[in-house]
N, C-alpha and C positions, 0 to 999 in steps of 0.2 A: 504493500500500500504506500509506504514512504517513497519507494523508487518511482511508482506511478505518479505520485503527487509532484515529485521533483521534475519529472519529465514534462508534465503539464505546465508547470511554472516556467521551465526552460523554453518551451514552445511559445508561451505567451510573451515572455520577455524578448524572444527572437523576433516575434511578429511586431512587437513595439519598436524594436531597433530598425527593422525593415521599413516600417511606416515612417520613422524619422528620416531615414536616408532618402526615401522617395520624396518626402516633403521638402527636404533641403535641395535636392537636385532639380526637382520639377516644379514645385509649387511656391516656395518661400517668397520670391520676389513679388508675386501678385496674389498670394494666398488669402490674405484677409478679406479683400473685397469680393473675391470669387467664392471662397468657401462659406462666407457668411450667408450667401444665398442658398446654400445647400447644407443645412446643419447636420443631417444624417451622414453625409459624406465627410463633413469637416471633422467629426468625432474620430474617424479612422486615421486622420493625419495630425491630430493634436499631439503635442509633445508632453513629456512627463510632468505631472503635478506632484510634488513631494510635500506631503502633509506631515509636519513634525510637531509633536505636542502631547497633550494630555489624553490618557486612556484610563478609564476608571469604571467602577460599578456605580450605577445610580439606583438608589433605593427610593422609589417614588411613592409618596403616600398622600392620599386625598383626605382633606379635612374640611369642615364647614367654615372655619375661620381660624386665624392665628390667635392663640390665647394671649391675654395680657400677662405681664411679667408675674410669674408665680402661679399662673392659672393652668388650665387643663383643656386639651382638645382631643376628641375621639378620632382615631384613624379608621376611615371607612373601608379602605382597601389599600393594598400595597403591591407593587410590581418591582422586581429587581431586573434592571435593564443595562445594556451596554451604554456607557456615557463617556463624557470628556470631550473637550472641543475637537481634538484631532479625530476621535472616533466618530463623532457626529457629522463632521464635514466629510470624512471618508465614506461613511455610509451613504450619504447623498450622492457623492461622485460615483460610487459603485452602482447605485440604482440607475444612474444616467450613462453607464458604460464608459466613463471617462478613463483615460490612461493615467493612473496615479500609483504612488507608493506611499507607505505609511511607516513612520518611525516615531518613537515616543519614549515615555518614561519606563523604567523598570517595572514589571508587572508584580513583583514581590514573589512570595512563596506561600504555600499552604492552601487552605480551602478557598479563600476569596480569590487568590491568584489563579487557581485552576478554573474557577467559575468565570473569571474575566476572560481568560484565554478561550474558553469554550464559547463564550458569547461572541468574541471576535471572529472565531472560525465559523460559527453559525451564520453570521452576516456575510460571509464570503470575502472578508477583508484580508489583504496580504499580511502574512505573519513572519516573513523571513528576516525582518529587521527587529523583531520583538523577542524579548527574553524573560524567562522566569529566573529571577535571581533573588538572593536574600534581601528583604526589605518589606516595607509596609505597602500593601495594595491600597491605592487611593479609593476611598469610599465616600460617596456624596449622598447625604440624606436630603431629599427634596420634598417639601410640603407644599401641595398645590391646593388652592382655594377655588371655589366655584367660578370666580371671575377670570380664571386662567392664570393668575399671577402665581409666582412661586418664591419660596424662601429656602435657602440652602445652608446646610451645615456640612463640613467636610472633615475627614480624617486622612492623614498621610500625604496631604498636598504640599505642605511646607518642606517635607523631607524627600520630595521626588528627585530622581536623577535620571539622566538619559540611559536608554537601554544599551548603548554601545559607545565606543570612542567616537567622538565627532568626526574624526578623520575617515571613518568607515561609512559615514552617512552617504547614500548614493546621490550626490549632487550631479546634476545633468545640465550642461550648458544650454542656454536658451529656454529651459523649462521654467516652471513656476515653483517657488519655494514659499510655503506658508507656515507660520508658527504662532502659537498663542503664548501668553506671557508667563504661564505657570512654571515653566522650567527655568525661569530666572536667568542667571548668567550663562548657563549652557545654551539657552535659546538665543541669547544675544550673540554669543560666539558663533553659533550655527548660522545666524543671519550673515555675519561678516564672511564666513567661509563660503556660503552659498552665493553671495554677491561676487566674491573673488572667482568663483567657478563659472561665472557668467549667467547665473540664474536671475530671473525676475522675482521681486520680493513683494509678498502680501502679508502684512503684519496685523495681528489681532490683539487689541487691548494693551498695546505698548504705550505707556503714558509718562515714563520718566523723561526729564529734560535731556539726558545723555543717551537715550535709546537711538539705535541706528536707523533713523528715518531720514531719507534724503529725497531729492527731487524725482527720483525714479521709483519711489516706494508707493505701494497701495496700502492704505491704512484704514482699519475698521475698528470701531468700538461702539458701545451703547451707553445710554444714560444711566445704566447701572454703575458705570465707572467714570463717565465724563459728562460735561454739560449738565443740564437740568431737566429732569423728567417732566414732560408736558409743557415746556416753555420753548416754543419754536424760535422766538426772537433770540434768546440767550444761546440756543444751540447753533443757530446760524452764525452768531458772533464767535462762538468757540471754534467752529470749523474754519471760518474766515481767518482767524488768528493763526491756527495751525497751518493752513495752506500758505499764508504769507510768510511764516517763519521757516517752514520746512520745504515748501515747494512741492509737496506730495499730492496725490489724489486721496481724498478723505471721505469716509462714510461714517456718520454717527446715527445709529438707529435709535428709535424711541418707542418701540413696541407698537401699540395700537394708534399712536400718534404719527406714524410714518417715519421718515428719515430726513436727514440733511446731508447733502453731498456736494462736492465740487473740487476743483483743482485750479491751477493757474490758467488752464485753457478752458475750463468749464465753470461758469458762474456758480458760486455757492448758493444753493437754494433748497427749499423744502420740497419733498416729494410725498404725496399722500400714500396711505397704506391701501393695499388691496383688501376688499371685503372678504369675510369668511362666514360660512354658514353657522359654525359654532366655534367658540373660543375656549378650548379645554385646558391647554397647558402651553405656556410660552417657552418651556425649557428647550434649548437647542435651536430656537428659531434663528438666532444670529449666526450660529454655526452653519445651518443650512443656507442662509443668505450668503455667507462667505463661499460655500460650495458653488452656489449659483453664479456668483461673480467670477470665480475661477473657471468654471465650466465655459462661460461665454468668452472671457478674456483669452483663454487658451485656444479658442477657435477664431480669434480675430474679430469678434462681434463689435459693433459700435458700442460705446460706453453706455448710451441710453438704453440699448437693448439688454445689456448686461444687468443694469439696474432694474429694469422691468422683470426680467427672469428671476433674479435673486429675490426681489421683493415678493413676487407671487409665490415662489417656492417657500420662503419663510412663513408667509401667511398660511399656506395650505398645511404646513407642519403643525400649526397651532390647533388644528382640529383633533389632534391625537395626543394621548398621554405619553410623556417621556420624549426623549430626543431622537431615538432610533426605532421606535415602534413602527413608524410608517414614514416613507418618503414618496412624495408624488412623482409620477413619471414625467418625462419631458413632455409627452403629449398632454397630460393633465395640466401641467403648468402653462403650456402654450394656449390651451383652451381657456384657462382661467384669465389669461391676458386678453384673449380675443373677446371673451364674454363680458369684460368690464372696460368698455371702450373709453368712457369718460376718464376713468383713472389712468388708463394706459396713455391717453393723449398727453397727460400732464408730465409724462416722462420724456417726451420728445421735444 
């Protein structure tokens, strides 16, 4: 069984390498405008997206409301799911048949580590960069209220370390490298190495003044970490300041209030949220949004189309409990965009 699995992985990686060669030799000079018209074909010629970051178990619990300090709340049901920013984004990319690789924190050892690895495998995510090693398996307790909002408590996140030496991370020139902030200095070092290897950079929740954000960086965060929840004017001002100081492309999401985005070339402004039939749980919506952006950027889509797709994907995720319980298909996302004409117009 192991030999069979290695053969399948070798064939898949060989196919990815062949696709990259064809892309460089035949398509690269005019790929973006041509392939953006044929998204199903474009996926075949997309370069590698390397997702580096957090892998954990999410213990998702539904409650009627958060108790006051010293109070009590009954847990109505509980699901143990695959979670973590890197896992959530990778799960979406996998659903959309993107060409990606996954690397992250040490999974730990023991019962929780075995369960985490099992859930990664069940989702069909690549595991060749992941390792079971001594350490604490990150575990996130997520309490979800009927309005879809969530409150999180974590164990093992402060002590996380990368699964392998950073020099062995599979950086690929001209591909995309994305990382969340939970791996700390290891993540910041990985950004510098990926940039030196010729990769394009997409950062999530990097907020320190000395973080490696430059004019070629795509940056994303949410009002959980930056700006002010529900205050579009202040969020626009925050993004304008970031763009002016760093010269990057920036996205600041604000849950059901939409998002603010812009760059030196694209005016910073507010974009409305796509509607959703039900708002069950916002956990992982930003990670799915990131996946949507990378999926489009990797195929050379115009930035407005990337924002549309990412926003609609994040919206549809909120109809389900947990971050990896369900990911909408490309067709479902495109139909959601087409069925909400007035919202979609405001992205163009």
